[in-house]
C-alpha positions in Angstrom: 4.5 -109.7 -89.4 6.5 -106.6 -90.3 3.2 -104.6 -90.6 2.1 -105.7 -87.1 5.6 -104.8 -85.7 5.3 -101.5 -87.4 1.9 -100.8 -86.0 3.1 -101.9 -82.5 5.9 -99.4 -82.7 3.3 -96.6 -83.7 1.0 -97.7 -80.9 3.9 -97.7 -78.3 4.9 -94.1 -79.3 1.4 -93.0 -80.2 -1.9 -92.2 -78.4 -3.0 -96.0 -78.2 -4.3 -96.7 -74.6 -1.7 -98.3 -72.4 -4.4 -100.7 -71.2 -4.9 -102.0 -74.9 -1.2 -102.5 -75.2 -0.8 -104.0 -71.8 -3.8 -106.4 -72.6 -2.1 -107.5 -75.8 1.0 -108.3 -74.0 -0.9 -110.3 -71.4 -2.7 -112.3 -74.1 0.5 -113.0 -75.9 1.9 -114.3 -72.6 -1.1 -116.6 -72.1 -0.9 -117.9 -75.7 2.9 -118.2 -75.4 2.7 -120.5 -72.6 0.1 -122.9 -74.1 1.7 -125.3 -76.7 1.1 -123.8 -80.2 -1.4 -125.1 -82.7 -3.2 -127.7 -80.5 -7.0 -127.3 -80.5 -7.0 -125.6 -77.1 -4.4 -123.0 -78.2 -6.6 -122.2 -81.4 -9.7 -121.7 -79.1 -7.7 -119.5 -77.0 -6.6 -117.4 -79.9 -10.1 -117.1 -81.3 -11.4 -116.0 -77.9 -8.7 -113.4 -77.8 -10.2 -111.7 -80.9 -13.4 -110.9 -78.9 -11.5 -108.7 -76.5 -10.2 -105.1 -77.2 -6.4 -105.2 -77.2 -3.4 -104.4 -79.4 -2.7 -107.4 -81.7 0.8 -106.1 -82.4 1.9 -106.4 -78.8 0.1 -109.8 -78.6 2.1 -111.0 -81.5 5.4 -109.6 -80.1 5.0 -111.2 -76.7 3.8 -114.4 -78.2 6.9 -114.6 -80.5 9.2 -113.8 -77.7 7.8 -116.3 -75.4 7.9 -119.0 -78.1 11.7 -118.4 -78.5 12.2 -119.3 -74.9 9.7 -122.1 -74.9 12.6 -124.8 -74.6 13.5 -123.0 -71.2 10.0 -122.6 -69.9 8.6 -126.0 -71.1 10.1 -128.3 -68.5 8.7 -126.2 -65.5 5.2 -126.0 -67.3 5.4 -129.7 -67.7 6.0 -130.2 -64.0 3.3 -127.7 -63.1 0.8 -129.4 -65.4 1.6 -132.9 -63.9 1.1 -131.5 -60.5 -2.1 -129.8 -61.5 -3.6 -133.0 -63.2 -2.7 -135.2 -60.2 -4.6 -133.1 -57.5 -6.9 -135.8 -56.1 -9.8 -133.4 -55.4 -9.8 -132.3 -59.1 -10.0 -135.9 -60.6 -13.8 -136.0 -60.8 -13.9 -132.7 -62.6 -11.3 -133.9 -65.1 -13.1 -137.1 -65.6 -16.3 -135.1 -66.3 -14.4 -132.9 -68.9 -12.9 -135.9 -70.6 -16.3 -137.5 -71.0 -17.8 -134.3 -72.6 -18.1 -134.4 -76.4 -15.2 -132.6 -78.2 -13.5 -131.5 -75.0 -10.9 -134.4 -75.0 -9.8 -133.0 -78.5 -8.4 -129.8 -76.7 -5.8 -132.1 -75.0 -6.7 -130.3 -71.7 -5.2 -133.4 -70.0 -1.7 -132.9 -71.6 0.8 -131.8 -68.9 2.3 -129.0 -71.0 -1.2 -127.7 -72.0 -2.4 -127.8 -68.3 0.6 -126.3 -67.0 0.8 -123.5 -69.6 -3.0 -122.7 -69.1 -2.5 -122.6 -65.5 0.5 -120.4 -65.6 -1.0 -118.1 -68.2 -4.2 -117.6 -66.2 -2.2 -116.9 -63.0 0.3 -114.5 -64.7 -2.2 -112.6 -66.8 -3.3 -110.0 -64.3 0.2 -109.4 -63.0 1.7 -109.2 -66.6 -1.2 -106.7 -67.4 -0.5 -104.4 -64.4 3.4 -104.6 -65.0 3.0 -103.4 -68.7 0.5 -100.7 -67.5 3.5 -99.5 -65.4 6.2 -100.1 -68.0 4.5 -98.5 -71.0 4.6 -94.9 -69.7 8.2 -95.4 -68.5 9.1 -96.5 -72.2 7.0 -93.5 -73.7 8.6 -91.0 -71.4 12.3 -92.0 -71.0 13.3 -94.8 -73.5 11.4 -93.8 -76.8 13.0 -90.3 -76.9 16.4 -91.7 -76.4 15.9 -94.3 -79.2 14.5 -91.8 -81.5 17.4 -89.4 -81.2 20.2 -92.1 -81.3 22.7 -92.2 -84.0 21.9 -95.8 -85.1 18.2 -94.9 -85.6 19.1 -91.8 -87.6 21.5 -93.8 -89.7 19.0 -96.5 -90.4 16.4 -93.9 -91.3 18.6 -92.7 -94.1 18.3 -96.0 -95.9 16.0 -95.5 -99.0 14.1 -98.8 -98.5 13.4 -98.0 -94.9 12.3 -94.4 -95.8 9.7 -95.9 -98.1 8.4 -98.2 -95.4 8.3 -95.2 -93.0 6.4 -93.2 -95.5 4.0 -95.9 -96.1 3.5 -96.6 -92.3 3.0 -92.8 -91.6 0.3 -92.6 -94.3 2.4 -90.7 -96.8 3.2 -87.9 -94.4 6.7 -86.7 -94.5 
């Protein structure tokens, strides 16, 4: 996890394309809204590896969303209940439920349905939001953080010097 965060910091401050970072944040949003470790979440995680994005940004946004899951769970539950009770979609849900293996994904769980719907709807806005925010971070916030007294003091700690040296590939 520390290695992924270190790579994310390098990517945010380096030459990694902002679209790859933004896609990682958006994938983390989608995965963070769906309840963890159910079969549907695992399928989404596996699908995410077929797309080019930054895995560190995905892990960071996923972790942050999971911290706030007690707050976002109830609205997602309501959204999922409303979605699953749309009369026009009942034949579609019945057909899905009668397919082999599909019921194991628990698509008919209100939290799964609400999280998936919210994640799909918010994926593109989150992507474009991070496309805008990453250059702002790189141009204004990163230099201020790098030159802050706190970061300079932390950088003097021997253990962190070794980690910084390992991350930067032994270059000093």
